Backbone bond lengths (Angstrom), bond angles and torsions (degrees), N, CA, C in turn:
res aa  C-N    CA-C-N  psi(-1)  N-CA   C-N-CA  omega(-1)  CA-C   N-CA-C  phi
1 M - - - 1.457 - - 1.528 108.68 -
2 L 1.329 115.62 155.04 1.455 121.43 178.39 1.526 109.39 -89.50
3 T 1.333 116.03 132.18 1.462 120.38 179.50 1.517 110.31 -141.09
4 A 1.326 115.74 149.06 1.460 121.36 178.66 1.524 109.04 -88.90
5 I 1.317 116.62 131.11 1.458 123.05 178.79 1.529 108.53 -116.08
6 L 1.320 115.80 122.96 1.462 119.96 173.43 1.523 106.28 -81.34
7 S 1.319 116.97 99.49 1.463 121.63 -172.30 1.518 112.11 -80.30
8 K 1.331 117.20 -35.22 1.449 124.29 177.08 1.520 107.53 -165.63
9 P 1.324 118.89 165.18 1.463 118.91 179.27 1.525 111.47 -53.17
10 G 1.332 114.99 128.61 1.454 120.76 178.22 1.506 115.63 86.92
11 S 1.329 118.25 -0.43 1.462 120.49 -174.85 1.522 111.51 -135.84
12 I 1.336 115.88 120.88 1.462 122.64 177.04 1.529 108.14 -116.45
13 E 1.324 116.24 128.44 1.456 121.91 177.46 1.523 109.62 -110.87
14 L 1.310 116.10 145.77 1.466 121.24 174.04 1.517 108.37 -101.80
15 R 1.327 116.79 126.40 1.456 121.55 -177.53 1.525 110.22 -128.69
16 N 1.323 114.65 148.18 1.459 120.69 171.03 1.521 108.27 -92.13
17 V 1.324 116.53 120.07 1.462 121.29 -179.04 1.528 108.39 -123.79
18 I 1.308 115.83 165.30 1.473 120.99 -178.15 1.526 110.22 -67.45
19 L 1.306 116.00 133.43 1.461 121.19 177.01 1.527 108.86 -67.80
20 P 1.332 118.43 122.14 1.473 119.55 -177.59 1.519 112.37 -72.91
21 E 1.315 114.70 150.98 1.464 120.78 175.30 1.523 108.96 -106.96
22 P 1.328 117.87 130.42 1.469 120.02 -177.38 1.524 112.98 -69.24
23 S 1.309 115.92 134.23 1.460 122.33 172.63 1.523 108.34 -87.19
24 A 1.317 116.29 -175.03 1.464 121.02 -178.71 1.528 110.66 -55.03
25 G 1.323 116.66 130.15 1.455 122.65 177.08 1.513 114.82 85.29
26 E 1.321 117.91 -9.65 1.470 121.51 -175.47 1.526 111.57 -96.24
27 I 1.340 115.95 159.07 1.457 121.07 172.37 1.525 108.98 -130.98
28 L 1.311 115.33 147.61 1.459 122.03 174.90 1.531 107.31 -104.74
29 V 1.333 114.95 124.98 1.464 121.03 -175.95 1.521 109.96 -113.08
30 Q 1.321 116.18 127.62 1.456 120.61 170.55 1.529 107.21 -79.78
31 V 1.319 116.27 118.64 1.462 120.98 -175.28 1.532 109.39 -72.46
32 K 1.323 116.01 124.59 1.464 121.28 176.18 1.518 111.77 -100.61
33 A 1.336 116.69 -27.44 1.467 121.30 176.10 1.519 109.04 -156.95
34 A 1.324 116.42 135.44 1.466 122.08 173.94 1.520 107.25 -132.49
35 L 1.315 116.63 138.88 1.462 121.29 -175.01 1.520 111.94 -105.87
36 T 1.323 116.30 143.74 1.459 121.20 170.45 1.519 108.64 -72.93
37 C 1.321 116.43 154.76 1.463 119.93 177.99 1.524 110.24 -146.65
38 G 1.333 115.68 172.35 1.456 120.73 -177.49 1.518 113.28 -63.03
39 T 1.336 117.38 -36.45 1.460 120.25 178.53 1.525 110.59 -65.52
40 D 1.337 115.78 -43.19 1.464 119.69 176.29 1.523 110.88 -59.68
41 L 1.331 115.90 -41.03 1.464 120.32 -178.75 1.527 110.98 -65.60
42 K 1.345 116.52 -42.33 1.463 119.46 176.24 1.523 110.86 -58.46
43 A 1.329 115.87 -44.06 1.462 120.50 179.99 1.524 110.48 -62.76
44 F 1.310 116.54 -41.08 1.463 121.18 -179.70 1.527 111.54 -65.16
45 V 1.328 116.06 -38.23 1.467 120.25 -175.83 1.528 112.16 -79.44
46 R 1.351 116.86 -45.27 1.466 118.57 -171.49 1.520 114.39 -140.48
47 G 1.323 117.36 4.25 1.451 119.90 -176.05 1.513 111.24 90.63
48 H 1.327 115.88 160.77 1.461 120.83 -179.33 1.524 108.36 -149.58
49 A 1.329 115.67 136.33 1.469 120.59 -175.79 1.528 112.87 -60.66
50 L 1.320 117.39 -28.03 1.463 120.75 -176.34 1.524 113.02 -95.63
51 I 1.340 116.70 2.04 1.464 120.59 178.72 1.527 107.98 -127.57
52 P 1.332 117.69 91.33 1.472 121.44 -176.64 1.531 111.87 -61.50
53 M 1.332 114.60 144.26 1.463 121.11 176.19 1.528 109.49 -124.49
54 P 1.326 116.34 141.96 1.469 126.91 -6.92 1.525 110.85 -73.30
55 G 1.300 116.14 146.28 1.456 119.43 179.68 1.510 112.07 179.96
56 P 1.336 116.40 168.60 1.464 121.04 177.95 1.522 110.77 -70.34
57 F 1.302 116.49 153.97 1.463 119.49 176.56 1.524 109.72 -148.55
58 G 1.330 115.37 178.26 1.457 121.75 -171.15 1.511 110.17 98.19
59 H 1.346 117.36 132.34 1.463 119.38 -176.51 1.529 113.73 -148.08
60 E 1.332 117.90 7.99 1.464 121.06 175.78 1.527 107.27 -112.64
61 F 1.316 117.99 113.09 1.457 119.19 -168.96 1.524 112.24 -157.52
62 S 1.312 115.00 167.61 1.462 123.62 168.73 1.520 107.25 -150.09
63 G 1.324 117.05 163.94 1.454 118.03 -177.44 1.513 112.84 -178.93
64 I 1.325 116.17 -156.40 1.457 122.94 -175.84 1.534 109.71 -126.68
65 V 1.320 116.24 134.38 1.466 120.91 177.38 1.528 109.10 -68.91
66 V 1.338 115.92 121.86 1.472 119.72 179.90 1.530 112.59 -114.74
67 D 1.317 117.05 -11.43 1.461 120.57 176.81 1.525 107.85 -161.81
68 K 1.323 116.69 155.41 1.458 119.97 179.16 1.515 109.73 -149.91
69 G 1.340 114.53 153.06 1.449 120.73 179.18 1.517 112.03 -87.53
70 K 1.314 115.53 175.28 1.463 121.04 178.53 1.528 110.94 -60.08
71 G 1.293 115.80 142.71 1.457 121.23 174.81 1.512 114.77 90.18
72 V 1.330 118.74 -6.87 1.461 120.51 178.95 1.521 108.93 -83.99
73 V 1.318 116.05 111.55 1.465 120.70 -179.88 1.533 111.93 -115.43
74 K 1.326 115.85 -14.69 1.457 121.00 -176.85 1.525 111.65 -70.67
75 F 1.353 116.63 -29.27 1.455 121.16 -177.72 1.523 110.46 -131.10
76 K 1.329 114.46 153.81 1.456 119.95 175.94 1.524 109.28 -122.30
77 I 1.299 116.71 160.82 1.462 120.87 179.17 1.529 109.30 -61.71
78 G 1.329 114.84 131.95 1.463 120.65 -177.58 1.515 113.33 102.22
79 D 1.345 117.76 -11.20 1.463 120.32 179.64 1.529 110.86 -70.13
80 P 1.336 117.50 131.44 1.463 119.85 169.89 1.526 108.72 -78.15
81 V 1.330 117.20 133.37 1.464 119.67 -175.14 1.527 111.67 -132.98
82 M 1.325 114.55 157.26 1.462 124.14 172.01 1.525 106.08 -126.10
83 A 1.312 116.03 139.02 1.460 119.12 -171.33 1.511 110.81 -151.25
84 V 1.329 115.85 167.22 1.455 122.35 167.51 1.526 107.25 -113.85
85 H 1.310 116.13 172.34 1.469 120.32 -169.42 1.520 114.29 -98.13
86 S 1.331 117.43 7.07 1.466 119.55 -177.25 1.518 110.08 -150.01
87 A 1.317 114.60 167.78 1.464 122.33 175.16 1.525 107.47 -163.13
88 P 1.320 117.38 150.55 1.463 119.82 179.95 1.522 112.41 -70.06
89 C 1.338 114.75 158.27 1.470 119.85 -178.85 1.523 112.72 -78.82
90 L 1.342 116.56 -22.60 1.469 124.97 179.29 1.530 113.82 72.50
91 G 1.342 116.48 1.57 1.458 117.86 -177.38 1.511 115.77 -119.41
92 C 1.334 117.88 -15.11 1.470 120.23 -177.33 1.526 110.67 -78.15
93 S 1.329 116.21 173.88 1.469 120.99 -176.58 1.525 112.50 -63.28
94 Y 1.343 117.28 -35.12 1.462 119.80 179.99 1.529 110.99 -72.73
95 C 1.319 117.10 -39.71 1.461 119.87 176.89 1.523 110.92 -62.01
96 K 1.334 116.52 -38.52 1.457 120.31 179.30 1.526 112.46 -66.35
97 K 1.340 116.29 -22.71 1.470 120.83 175.14 1.531 111.60 -88.75
98 G 1.322 116.81 -1.35 1.460 120.48 -178.37 1.515 113.74 83.15
99 L 1.334 117.35 9.66 1.467 121.90 179.23 1.527 108.65 -94.28
100 F 1.318 114.80 66.83 1.466 120.79 -169.47 1.519 113.17 -65.65
101 N 1.323 117.19 -30.69 1.470 119.35 179.03 1.518 111.73 -70.06
102 L 1.331 117.51 -19.52 1.467 122.01 179.91 1.527 111.85 -100.43
103 C 1.307 116.81 13.33 1.465 122.66 177.72 1.529 110.86 -44.66
104 E 1.316 116.03 134.56 1.463 121.50 -177.21 1.533 112.86 -64.22
105 N 1.326 116.45 -20.08 1.468 120.16 -174.16 1.521 113.93 -113.50
106 I 1.319 117.52 0.16 1.467 120.11 -169.44 1.525 112.83 -65.53
107 M 1.335 117.35 -36.97 1.462 119.45 179.87 1.530 111.65 -78.41
108 A 1.310 116.33 -31.97 1.474 119.90 -179.28 1.520 112.10 -71.09
109 T 1.332 116.72 -24.04 1.469 119.97 -176.37 1.528 112.29 -110.88
110 K 1.318 117.41 12.26 1.466 120.48 179.50 1.533 110.14 -69.66
111 V 1.325 115.59 161.38 1.461 122.10 -178.38 1.522 109.23 -107.47
112 L 1.312 116.82 124.85 1.458 122.31 171.31 1.518 108.25 -114.51
113 G 1.328 116.04 156.00 1.450 119.15 178.17 1.516 114.60 117.63
114 A 1.334 117.30 25.40 1.464 120.00 178.55 1.528 111.94 -70.23
115 F 1.340 116.64 -22.75 1.464 119.39 175.53 1.524 108.01 -80.83
116 S 1.313 114.42 72.91 1.455 122.09 -172.38 1.519 108.59 -161.22
117 E 1.309 116.13 168.84 1.459 119.23 176.69 1.525 111.70 -75.45
118 Y 1.328 116.81 -29.42 1.462 121.75 -179.70 1.520 109.64 -141.70
119 V 1.329 115.91 153.55 1.453 120.70 174.92 1.531 108.38 -138.38
120 L 1.324 115.80 136.53 1.470 121.95 -179.67 1.521 109.10 -97.47
121 L 1.329 116.27 126.41 1.458 121.03 -178.67 1.527 110.15 -107.27
122 P 1.345 117.35 127.48 1.467 121.14 -178.97 1.524 112.03 -73.01
123 G 1.317 114.84 165.15 1.457 120.90 -173.68 1.512 115.33 -58.79
124 H 1.348 117.43 -40.83 1.469 118.67 -177.07 1.524 111.82 -67.61
125 V 1.338 117.73 -27.88 1.459 121.22 174.26 1.525 110.13 -75.51
126 V 1.332 116.51 -42.58 1.464 121.38 -178.74 1.526 111.16 -58.80
127 T 1.321 117.15 -44.55 1.468 120.13 -175.48 1.524 113.08 -74.31
128 Q 1.350 117.61 -25.77 1.464 119.52 -174.20 1.522 115.04 -108.01
129 N 1.322 117.74 -36.45 1.467 119.21 -165.55 1.526 115.34 -132.70
130 V 1.318 117.34 30.49 1.458 121.22 173.04 1.524 108.09 -120.90
131 F 1.346 116.44 137.23 1.457 121.56 -177.70 1.522 109.57 -132.93
132 R 1.307 115.75 152.23 1.459 119.91 174.71 1.522 108.71 -72.76
133 K 1.305 116.99 130.58 1.460 121.42 -179.59 1.528 110.32 -79.22
134 P 1.322 117.70 126.92 1.465 119.56 176.89 1.527 111.03 -68.50
135 E 1.306 116.15 150.30 1.467 121.74 -175.37 1.524 112.02 -60.94
136 E 1.341 116.67 -35.54 1.467 120.15 -175.09 1.531 113.05 -76.35
137 L 1.319 117.27 -7.61 1.458 121.69 179.42 1.525 108.97 -101.54
138 S 1.324 117.39 126.35 1.464 119.77 -179.34 1.526 109.95 -71.73
139 F 1.323 115.98 160.67 1.458 120.36 177.96 1.534 110.53 -62.92
140 K 1.310 117.03 -35.83 1.468 120.20 179.51 1.530 110.90 -64.92
141 E 1.325 116.44 -43.66 1.463 120.26 177.82 1.521 110.32 -64.86
142 A 1.325 116.89 -41.77 1.459 121.57 -178.14 1.524 111.87 -62.48
143 A 1.330 117.14 -28.22 1.454 121.14 -179.31 1.533 112.79 -69.64
144 F 1.322 117.14 -8.86 1.467 121.23 176.95 1.531 112.44 -78.80
145 L 1.317 118.14 -0.90 1.462 120.85 -175.01 1.525 112.11 -55.32
146 E 1.332 118.06 -46.74 1.464 120.71 -176.14 1.532 112.91 -66.09
147 P 1.335 119.91 -53.46 1.473 117.73 -179.26 1.526 112.98 -64.35
148 L 1.333 117.16 -34.48 1.460 119.11 178.74 1.522 110.90 -66.20
149 A 1.336 117.44 -37.52 1.463 120.33 176.88 1.525 110.58 -62.41
150 C 1.326 117.42 -39.51 1.470 121.06 177.57 1.531 111.04 -61.14
151 V 1.326 116.10 -45.76 1.467 120.68 -179.84 1.522 110.66 -65.15
152 L 1.319 116.65 -42.58 1.469 120.70 177.83 1.523 111.47 -58.24
153 H 1.324 116.90 -40.30 1.460 120.19 -177.06 1.522 111.65 -59.38
154 G 1.323 117.33 -38.33 1.458 120.17 -178.58 1.506 114.67 -82.74
155 M 1.333 117.42 -17.16 1.461 120.52 -173.56 1.519 114.19 -110.65
156 E 1.319 117.67 -27.51 1.460 121.01 -166.99 1.524 113.83 -62.93
157 N 1.312 118.55 -32.33 1.471 120.87 -176.03 1.525 114.01 -91.98
158 L 1.319 117.34 11.89 1.466 120.17 -176.33 1.524 113.72 -93.12
159 A 1.312 117.69 -7.14 1.469 122.46 179.78 1.521 111.94 56.61
160 I 1.334 116.84 42.36 1.459 120.67 174.51 1.521 108.89 -66.13
161 K 1.322 115.57 132.16 1.455 119.82 -176.04 1.527 111.11 -127.65
162 K 1.308 114.67 172.53 1.461 121.44 -178.94 1.519 110.65 -56.03
163 G 1.316 115.97 130.30 1.463 121.30 177.78 1.510 114.77 93.06
164 D 1.335 118.62 -14.90 1.468 120.87 176.44 1.529 109.43 -63.56
165 T 1.327 114.90 150.35 1.458 119.81 179.18 1.520 109.94 -101.85
166 V 1.319 115.03 132.50 1.460 122.67 -177.14 1.523 109.24 -127.28
167 F 1.328 116.10 131.42 1.465 121.68 176.65 1.520 108.06 -116.16
168 I 1.322 115.90 119.82 1.462 121.93 179.84 1.524 109.03 -105.84
169 I 1.322 115.69 122.96 1.468 121.06 -179.53 1.527 108.00 -100.40
170 G 1.320 115.29 109.45 1.458 120.66 -178.16 1.511 110.54 113.18
171 A 1.336 116.94 115.49 1.462 121.39 -176.27 1.522 111.77 -104.53
172 G 1.331 116.38 32.16 1.458 120.49 173.26 1.513 110.12 -77.71
173 P 1.330 118.01 -171.34 1.466 120.47 -177.58 1.532 113.64 -58.89
174 I 1.330 117.42 -38.45 1.466 119.70 179.45 1.526 110.68 -70.90
175 G 1.318 117.11 -41.77 1.455 119.93 177.18 1.523 111.52 -60.56
176 L 1.325 116.59 -40.26 1.463 120.33 179.80 1.526 111.65 -70.38
177 L 1.329 117.60 -32.62 1.468 119.49 173.44 1.530 110.61 -66.83
178 H 1.326 117.33 -38.67 1.472 119.97 173.73 1.530 110.24 -58.82
179 L 1.311 115.99 -41.80 1.461 120.94 178.97 1.528 111.08 -60.06
180 L 1.313 116.65 -48.82 1.466 120.21 -179.72 1.528 111.58 -60.48
181 L 1.329 116.42 -42.57 1.458 119.78 -177.37 1.527 111.21 -70.50
182 A 1.328 116.99 -41.47 1.469 120.29 178.77 1.526 111.12 -64.23
183 R 1.317 116.65 -39.39 1.461 119.81 178.30 1.530 110.97 -66.16
184 S 1.340 116.34 -34.61 1.468 119.16 178.83 1.521 111.69 -65.05
185 K 1.332 117.09 -19.93 1.457 122.24 178.43 1.530 111.99 -93.11
186 G 1.338 116.26 -0.99 1.452 120.57 177.94 1.515 114.78 91.01
187 A 1.322 117.98 7.55 1.464 120.87 -178.95 1.524 111.12 -74.81
188 R 1.312 114.74 153.06 1.463 121.61 169.05 1.527 106.74 -88.07
189 V 1.322 116.83 131.28 1.458 119.58 -170.32 1.524 111.42 -125.61
190 M 1.323 115.00 134.50 1.456 121.47 167.61 1.522 107.85 -119.17
191 I 1.325 116.18 153.90 1.459 120.15 -175.82 1.521 109.70 -147.00
192 T 1.316 115.72 147.06 1.455 120.91 177.05 1.519 109.62 -128.00
193 G 1.320 115.73 154.37 1.456 121.02 179.16 1.515 110.29 -174.92
194 L 1.309 115.41 172.13 1.462 120.87 -176.39 1.524 113.15 -91.40
195 E 1.330 117.75 -26.64 1.460 121.33 -174.73 1.536 110.41 -92.53
196 K 1.329 116.08 118.30 1.461 120.67 -176.40 1.520 112.60 -63.72
197 E 1.341 117.12 -37.05 1.460 119.35 -178.91 1.531 111.18 -66.76
198 R 1.327 116.08 -36.75 1.463 119.17 177.74 1.528 110.80 -67.65
199 L 1.328 117.03 -36.39 1.463 120.09 176.88 1.525 110.93 -66.60
200 K 1.333 116.55 -34.92 1.465 119.70 175.72 1.526 110.18 -63.64
201 T 1.334 115.67 -41.00 1.466 119.56 176.57 1.520 110.45 -62.48
202 A 1.340 116.19 -42.25 1.465 120.49 178.70 1.517 111.28 -57.94
203 K 1.307 116.03 -41.80 1.464 120.30 179.05 1.527 110.49 -63.31
204 K 1.327 116.64 -41.53 1.456 121.10 -178.47 1.524 112.28 -65.57
205 I 1.337 117.12 -32.14 1.469 119.30 -175.62 1.527 113.11 -98.18
206 G 1.337 116.70 11.11 1.465 117.29 169.18 1.505 118.85 126.89
207 A 1.330 118.68 -1.34 1.464 118.73 178.10 1.523 109.63 -68.04
208 E 1.313 115.93 129.89 1.463 120.69 178.72 1.521 111.18 -79.27
209 C 1.324 115.38 -29.39 1.459 120.56 -178.22 1.525 108.98 -140.44
210 I 1.334 116.90 131.56 1.463 121.87 172.08 1.520 107.92 -121.59
211 C 1.333 116.19 146.96 1.462 118.68 -178.67 1.521 109.52 -154.60
212 D 1.331 115.69 158.57 1.455 119.30 173.51 1.530 108.22 -84.07
213 P 1.326 118.26 158.28 1.468 120.97 -175.30 1.528 113.91 -57.35
214 A 1.312 118.18 -32.62 1.462 120.90 -177.48 1.520 112.61 -64.56
215 S 1.319 117.35 -27.96 1.468 120.77 -178.97 1.518 112.68 -106.51
216 A 1.344 117.36 13.74 1.464 121.11 -173.80 1.526 112.76 -62.96
217 A 1.330 117.77 -41.85 1.470 120.65 -177.10 1.523 111.16 -61.96
218 A 1.325 116.36 -48.08 1.459 120.33 -179.91 1.522 110.76 -66.28
219 A 1.340 116.60 -39.84 1.458 120.46 -178.98 1.528 111.21 -64.95
220 A 1.345 117.11 -41.71 1.467 120.92 179.72 1.529 111.24 -64.94
221 K 1.315 115.75 -39.17 1.465 119.95 179.13 1.519 110.49 -64.86
222 N 1.316 116.16 -44.46 1.459 120.78 179.64 1.524 110.81 -67.32
223 F 1.328 116.98 -41.80 1.457 122.52 -177.50 1.523 111.67 -62.90
224 S 1.323 116.33 -33.85 1.468 121.69 -175.61 1.526 113.45 -98.32
225 G 1.306 116.88 6.42 1.454 119.16 -179.08 1.506 113.69 73.40
226 G 1.332 116.40 19.93 1.461 121.28 175.45 1.510 115.64 99.38
227 A 1.324 118.58 -17.48 1.466 120.79 -174.19 1.522 113.33 -85.09
228 G 1.317 116.72 -23.24 1.461 120.73 -170.38 1.521 109.29 105.13
229 V 1.314 117.29 152.81 1.467 120.79 -176.10 1.527 110.77 -76.18
230 D 1.314 115.68 163.09 1.464 120.65 179.62 1.532 111.84 -74.91
231 F 1.328 115.88 -39.12 1.468 120.52 -176.04 1.523 110.17 -137.72
232 V 1.321 115.43 139.19 1.467 122.06 172.07 1.526 108.03 -119.89
233 F 1.326 116.51 134.44 1.466 121.78 174.51 1.521 108.03 -118.43
234 E 1.330 115.68 112.47 1.461 121.44 179.81 1.520 108.55 -89.52
235 C 1.336 116.60 116.84 1.468 120.90 -173.34 1.518 113.13 -122.84
236 T 1.338 117.43 23.86 1.467 119.49 -179.40 1.519 113.24 -106.83
237 G 1.323 117.67 -29.47 1.455 120.46 -176.47 1.516 113.24 72.23
238 Q 1.324 117.22 24.00 1.461 122.13 178.15 1.530 109.31 -100.95
239 P 1.341 119.10 121.53 1.469 121.24 -175.26 1.526 113.86 -52.69
240 A 1.316 117.74 -42.03 1.466 120.26 -178.61 1.528 111.11 -64.04
241 I 1.317 116.51 -33.56 1.465 120.26 179.51 1.521 110.73 -77.45
242 W 1.319 116.98 -35.17 1.465 119.38 170.77 1.528 109.80 -52.24
243 E 1.298 116.17 -47.93 1.465 120.97 -173.24 1.523 112.47 -65.46
244 V 1.324 118.40 -37.04 1.469 119.98 -178.63 1.523 112.21 -87.10
245 S 1.320 118.04 -7.28 1.467 120.25 -176.98 1.522 112.42 -59.72
246 V 1.333 117.09 -30.35 1.466 120.00 -179.79 1.527 112.11 -71.99
247 D 1.322 117.52 -13.68 1.463 120.30 -178.69 1.521 112.36 -72.78
248 Y 1.310 117.76 -17.42 1.462 120.72 -173.20 1.518 113.30 -98.08
249 V 1.327 117.71 -11.69 1.454 120.74 -172.07 1.529 111.13 -95.89
250 R 1.312 116.39 150.41 1.466 121.75 178.73 1.520 110.92 -74.63
251 R 1.310 116.92 171.19 1.461 121.48 171.76 1.530 108.75 -62.25
252 G 1.338 116.11 133.19 1.455 120.22 -177.63 1.512 113.69 79.12
253 G 1.333 116.91 6.10 1.455 120.62 -178.57 1.523 112.47 -84.09
254 T 1.320 115.65 178.42 1.460 122.16 -175.22 1.521 110.78 -126.49
255 V 1.329 115.46 134.31 1.461 122.05 174.39 1.527 107.69 -114.26
256 V 1.328 117.07 121.24 1.458 122.40 178.34 1.528 108.48 -102.98
257 L 1.329 115.32 121.84 1.460 121.69 -177.53 1.522 108.64 -97.12
258 F 1.339 115.49 89.83 1.453 120.63 -177.45 1.526 111.41 -86.40
259 G 1.329 116.32 -45.86 1.461 120.43 -176.89 1.519 111.07 -64.94
260 G 1.320 117.26 125.20 1.466 121.03 -176.52 1.517 112.97 -85.12
261 C 1.319 116.74 129.43 1.465 122.34 173.53 1.533 109.19 -86.48
262 R 1.305 116.58 168.22 1.467 120.66 174.90 1.526 110.00 -58.99
263 A 1.312 116.47 151.49 1.463 121.66 -172.34 1.528 113.09 -60.64
264 D 1.318 117.97 -30.73 1.463 120.43 -176.97 1.528 113.08 -94.01
265 T 1.324 116.92 15.24 1.464 121.54 -176.13 1.527 111.78 -78.62
266 T 1.331 116.19 140.19 1.461 122.81 172.00 1.523 108.32 -119.78
267 V 1.336 116.41 134.50 1.459 120.68 178.25 1.529 109.58 -123.50
268 T 1.331 115.74 160.09 1.464 121.78 -177.77 1.521 109.32 -127.59
269 F 1.342 116.31 133.31 1.449 121.44 177.78 1.527 109.96 -119.74
270 N 1.322 114.83 155.31 1.455 121.47 177.13 1.525 109.00 -69.53
271 A 1.321 116.69 110.58 1.465 121.41 -175.15 1.527 112.14 -63.12
272 A 1.333 116.73 -36.68 1.463 120.02 -179.15 1.522 110.98 -63.60
273 R 1.333 115.95 -40.82 1.465 119.37 178.89 1.514 110.80 -63.72
274 L 1.315 116.81 -46.68 1.465 119.68 -178.67 1.521 111.46 -62.77
275 H 1.326 116.52 -42.74 1.464 121.03 -174.14 1.525 112.59 -78.18
276 Y 1.328 116.88 -59.63 1.463 120.07 -172.46 1.526 113.07 -75.55
277 D 1.326 116.93 -26.13 1.466 119.45 179.03 1.529 112.44 -97.74
278 E 1.332 116.75 2.59 1.464 122.38 177.60 1.528 112.51 50.22
279 I 1.307 115.70 49.56 1.452 120.45 178.04 1.527 109.48 -82.47
280 I 1.300 115.95 135.18 1.458 121.67 177.73 1.528 109.16 -95.52
281 L 1.322 116.50 124.67 1.460 122.17 171.11 1.523 107.65 -102.95
282 K 1.323 116.86 124.50 1.456 120.53 -174.54 1.526 110.50 -126.07
283 G 1.317 115.49 117.75 1.451 119.61 171.31 1.519 109.10 -81.34
284 T 1.328 116.38 155.30 1.457 119.50 177.70 1.523 109.21 -146.73
285 F 1.323 116.02 139.03 1.460 120.54 -177.58 1.519 111.06 -146.62
286 H 1.315 115.99 129.51 1.455 123.74 170.60 1.533 111.48 60.57
287 F 1.331 117.94 -143.47 1.454 121.43 -173.69 1.523 109.48 -160.85
288 T 1.323 115.73 166.11 1.462 122.83 175.39 1.533 108.64 -109.21
289 P 1.327 118.60 164.97 1.461 119.66 174.22 1.532 113.31 -56.00
290 E 1.329 116.58 -32.73 1.464 119.39 178.05 1.527 110.66 -66.40
291 D 1.333 117.21 -38.04 1.466 120.65 175.85 1.525 110.97 -62.38
292 V 1.320 116.05 -40.44 1.462 120.52 -179.51 1.530 109.96 -64.63
293 K 1.322 116.96 -42.14 1.464 120.72 178.24 1.528 111.12 -60.37
294 K 1.334 116.19 -44.23 1.464 120.21 -179.91 1.523 111.29 -66.13
295 A 1.327 116.74 -39.48 1.462 120.51 178.64 1.522 110.45 -64.30
296 Q 1.332 115.86 -39.73 1.460 120.55 179.16 1.529 110.87 -62.14
297 L 1.322 116.48 -40.17 1.465 120.33 179.49 1.524 111.49 -68.77
298 L 1.333 117.00 -38.86 1.463 120.23 177.80 1.521 111.40 -61.27
299 L 1.333 115.72 -42.97 1.459 119.81 179.01 1.530 111.14 -70.92
300 R 1.316 115.75 -44.00 1.467 120.57 -178.91 1.516 112.19 -59.00
301 D 1.335 115.59 -43.71 1.459 121.16 -175.69 1.524 112.79 -89.14
302 K 1.335 116.86 5.54 1.471 122.10 177.48 1.527 111.94 57.89
303 K 1.351 115.97 37.49 1.460 119.70 178.97 1.535 111.02 -73.31
304 I 1.318 116.89 -24.52 1.456 121.27 172.81 1.526 108.04 -132.61
305 N 1.325 115.27 149.31 1.464 121.05 -178.18 1.528 109.58 -106.92
306 V 1.323 116.21 106.19 1.464 120.55 -176.69 1.523 113.02 -90.98
307 Q 1.313 117.96 -7.07 1.460 120.56 -175.73 1.529 113.87 -56.86
308 P 1.344 119.76 -38.04 1.469 118.51 -179.75 1.529 114.34 -63.53
309 L 1.334 117.73 -13.28 1.464 120.36 -179.31 1.528 112.16 -86.50
310 I 1.325 117.79 -6.76 1.462 121.35 178.62 1.525 108.49 -92.65
311 S 1.319 115.91 112.41 1.460 120.73 -174.21 1.519 113.52 -86.29
312 G 1.309 117.32 -15.39 1.450 120.21 -179.29 1.511 111.19 173.25
313 T 1.310 115.23 168.64 1.455 122.43 178.65 1.512 109.27 -121.87
314 V 1.327 117.35 131.50 1.465 121.49 179.14 1.527 109.50 -132.28
315 R 1.302 115.69 154.19 1.456 121.26 175.73 1.523 109.71 -75.07
316 L 1.305 115.80 159.85 1.459 120.90 179.98 1.529 110.80 -56.94
317 K 1.325 116.54 -36.56 1.466 120.38 -178.83 1.526 112.48 -67.72
318 E 1.331 117.33 -13.69 1.460 121.89 -178.99 1.525 112.54 -105.73
319 I 1.335 117.24 14.99 1.460 120.59 -172.61 1.527 112.83 -62.40
320 Q 1.327 118.02 -35.69 1.467 120.72 178.70 1.527 110.67 -58.93
321 Q 1.338 116.44 -42.39 1.466 120.32 179.79 1.524 111.28 -63.95
322 A 1.327 116.64 -37.79 1.462 119.72 179.39 1.518 110.84 -62.06
323 F 1.329 117.07 -43.31 1.464 119.69 179.88 1.524 111.91 -70.73
324 M 1.300 118.04 -31.95 1.459 119.91 176.02 1.527 110.81 -65.84
325 K 1.332 116.63 -35.91 1.466 119.84 175.08 1.527 110.74 -62.99
326 L 1.330 116.56 -43.15 1.466 120.00 179.23 1.524 111.35 -63.81
327 V 1.320 116.56 -39.40 1.467 120.58 178.35 1.529 110.42 -59.39
328 S 1.321 116.58 -37.88 1.467 120.85 -178.75 1.524 112.60 -83.05
329 G 1.342 116.69 1.41 1.459 120.29 178.76 1.507 114.42 86.82
330 E 1.315 117.29 11.84 1.457 121.63 -178.43 1.529 110.20 -94.62
331 G 1.324 115.75 117.30 1.454 120.61 177.22 1.511 113.87 93.31
332 I 1.334 115.22 172.84 1.471 122.82 -177.97 1.526 109.54 -114.06
333 K 1.316 116.47 -64.86 1.464 122.62 174.39 1.524 108.09 -137.22
334 Y 1.321 115.51 142.52 1.461 119.60 175.75 1.518 109.33 -112.71
335 A 1.312 115.42 140.85 1.457 121.14 175.91 1.524 108.14 -92.52
336 I 1.329 115.44 120.62 1.459 121.65 176.92 1.525 107.35 -94.30
337 V 1.318 116.18 117.41 1.463 121.13 -176.22 1.525 108.24 -115.89
338 P 1.330 117.62 107.27 1.462 119.95 -176.76 1.527 113.98 -57.35
């Protein structure tokens, strides 16, 4: 089978590798659509600790079951499916506490290689995080299951309600997914970012206010009537932006730090603001099986429209060009169709 190998930063090679055969509990999926994402882009530009090089990459996908191992009864050959690339082990100390996204083994057993003609899914993923794709949902839309589950994990427990004000920092694909989800809850949303075309897309899909970063403070104050917004979602992973994110939120408000900084990063916050204004700082990472189920239902029932986030479709052989476009700021997400 043909698969994309990230050989080093800035270089993707296409290789023919042996088609894997599923063992007990596993399924082999023919990839019909795989999406680019911010993590893939980081790996392409400078490398990423969770994406070894040289090696396969890509983890947002959907496809058709073409083979299965013994014991798989949930799916049959020919089923269209939507899936994520990981699942908790259910046996470690964090899983026993119900903190499935923090599973000690979840990153070690994740599946990479969606930018390929086929992808093999292990049993623990098959039993927990694979769903039959409904006919009315396209393969490209279904491939949003993983990033949407990540966004849901950070937002679902905040009780955002109609009329709440939300400020999203970063108008990339994750920021725009936050926008779609917040709007589905009835929130008023403002968003900032560097790319004008992405801000135009944000406006089209429901942002009430768009602004450039230089005017963000004034815009947030005006948008919230002077008090500060109810919720801030930081989606850039830039330490300096983490630090100023608390400047936009009201007293008693919540700042969700979605964008990941480098592992050795240290940030500083205004202690008086955190203490006397009772600001909540919330980290968020990955997702639980329950998040995946909810994301699947949102996509299945067309509660959010992810189609505007797909900037184009390219063949697997053109994947290098797609990432070069993203590096130059062109587009939001590209669908790689083998």
